[in-house]
Steps between C-alpha positions, in 0.01 A plus 500: 500500500625144475818573312790686644776593261842606624625765264814702455376764743428238760850374440629841596300482823635152564846644470418727790292271717649159443817528301658738743518232765693275263741755362838585646503724803725744318257534209310823464128523434430770244166648400467708185192630320485726195207675338494547124269788415403608148375852440156546347618750238881508494719223352674412823517214749621596846660251737436581866635328810180391674667486840630859519326677210823594324503531122738229377492578127287638218486329162383673184302285258299592190162565658273448802518136596298219651728309736527125557739323733615145443413242764867487601506877541829519312346690208242773452351550154375837376238445229443816297202427278481835322872501425520138386779406735566282804801576719651278767647622828718281720354565846835450673340270759540128445454190713679168486319198638711293738220268605483591868550871435549751219797726440437855390713714269438873490658690213423815305192484275579522130310584183606209281604542139251246371161628391213348304342711227173431322150613415291575810665299780229399745461207739811372673502154661788333684498141629802333657742722312327466161352826370233553235473856371186559301480760222147595393619578148670167431384146417768340714579515870863538595648277771836533672657433839578732787853358510560604137378851584731529800790364291406758234511224238138486397393186311144524378258222415162568345168315496211566261186665638303473173440869440592827664264572790495624860573175677746324723759223497593283798850353460611149596827328423400357160151641449297817525131535585371770268168678462290423192392810306133562428454348149241762404691806620851471642463844659248352744593297805642150442267202508718225645844361575720234343834337573760540224864404466780696342472306171153629423309195626187511715497253789165361608161659452420870507317612815223758480547820699265767363600853589848394614674784682703497818755247619708419806705226659481357850735222599490225239180630340449766236152640437334677208176689559204438268138610484407151622758443775873433518728281295745334738830394345736254663799306377411132449777285360672662206234757417268739683139391547198733515190457717190722500371614840152654454380785719273387781132505412436702817700798369317795345544559131851616422855387432861583577733668254793575730666242725772494762637182654580421862851424619542262790135397466356383172213730411397759244325834534313651209289805442127423475335821401648837589430486875542130585785254500489122481725283718548160335636187667549263204533197728133539603356488147166677461488551877821701494357840398454778756365837392622805693302823477712817504365838619586667169663405171830315501813686388772237547574186699799290602572189706725489805786257431618505863163465676324277243162517673463864397464708187445874461261706293505875438158649427417829335396663829866492607472199732737206524321177594659192653328190359501175696506251214411204725187665633426688177441824692643847551697471824604866536478828309716811514441834333829583330474733198271760355218351291600376152187462290486212254305720260708654224776337294587143599867597518469811713755510784357304793656314794673163469596270785793267572637325808862540610574292809302643789377799301204535269594772252238704314587748228327838508580647158314830536681577826846374394544258787491141614295409808646236731267287712621260766374159387465370857322794666337627179585857601670757278870496587651761270530658158766519231502805273551411133541767235244490218198272499601167658267243348580135431700326771655162577703395804799265509684370802504280807735369762797270457834405640839646416772258602823589672797325333797696626555672169437200276205506265294189436338406177136408440379235263452761231864595515431826675742602772434765762662833427596784722207703620299220653688445816755225483744540786 
C-alpha cells in the first residue's frame, strides 16, 4: 500500500495520541461511541451507548431501514426503500478540527424534521459533506449537503440520469458522476458512468462500466464496480475524472458487485463470488488484487476505521473473520453466532458488523442481541440485548477534547458554542 490517507477517524485518534500533549492540562479527554441499530421488521432505529450498553433513545420511522452514517459522523440516514422515505438522525456526537487536536461535543441524538420522499430510495453516497440520494423510480438524482440537513433547511439540487434505473450518483461540488442506464432495457444493470453538471450538461466522454453495481469511497478516491474491473473517480481540477482499472488477468472469472472502502489506508474490498472477497490496492494497478477464500459464503463485511490494516467478514457458519488487508489473508477467526444460511430470501435477517472504538459489534437478529468482540485480542467481550430483530447497524464516535474555560464557552468556526452537558467547568 503506497498511499496512506489520514481520515476523520484517524483525526480522532490523533486527538488522543498527539493532540492531548498539546492541549491544556485542564482539558478533559472524552470518548463517546453510539450504535444506531435498525430492526429487521419493525420501523424503529435504536440508539445504544456502545461503551455501557444503555439504550439512549428509540426513533420511530416509517419502515425497516438501511442505515448510512456520514463521514463526519454527525448524521445517520435511514433509507426506507419500501416506504419511499429517507429520514435523518443527528447522532449527537460531533467533532471540531483544531489542527493539532479535535474537540468533541456530545449531545442527545435527534430525529430531524427533514425527510426526503420519493419513488424507491436506494443508493446513498456522501462525499465531503455532499450527499447524493438515488431513487430507482426517478430520472434525476437528488443532491444536498449534510449541513443543510442538520440545519433542517434542505436545499435540493438535481442532476439528470437519463432514465429511471437502479444506479448510483457520486456527488462533487459542481458535478455528479452518474450511472448510464442500459439503452436496451433500463431494468438491467447500468452500462457505464458519465460526469454531469447541474445544468444538464455532460462533461467529457462516457466511460464503459458493464454490469455497474456496487460503490465505495476510500480517501480521495471513489470506486464503482463493473463486470470488467473498477472505475476510479478522483477530483482533477474543476471536475471529477474517471479511470478504468481492469481486473488482473490472473483472477478467476468473476466480478464484484458490492464494495467497501478502507479508512486510514486507501483500499477497497469487494465480493468476488459468494465465498471469496477481493482486496484491491488501487495504487498497484493490475498487481493490486488479492483474492481471499472464505470457509463459507459471506454474509456481511466492514472495514476497521481505527486499525486500518484490518477488515472483518461474517460468514454464514457464524464465524467472524479478521482480514489482514496488507497480506490479503484471514488473520484470525472466531465462532460467534449460530449459522445463518445464505439460502432463502436475500433480505432474511442475518448478522451485520460495525466497529465502535475498540469493539467489533455484530448483530444477531434471531437471538435479539449484539455481540461485542475486543478488536485487539479478537475475543468476545460481551453482549447487548436488543428487543426485536437487531439488523442493520452503524457506529459513530471517537475521542476528543473538552476544554475547561472557567464557565465561559468558546465558539467554533461554524458559530457553534459549547452548551451545558459536555463538561465546561
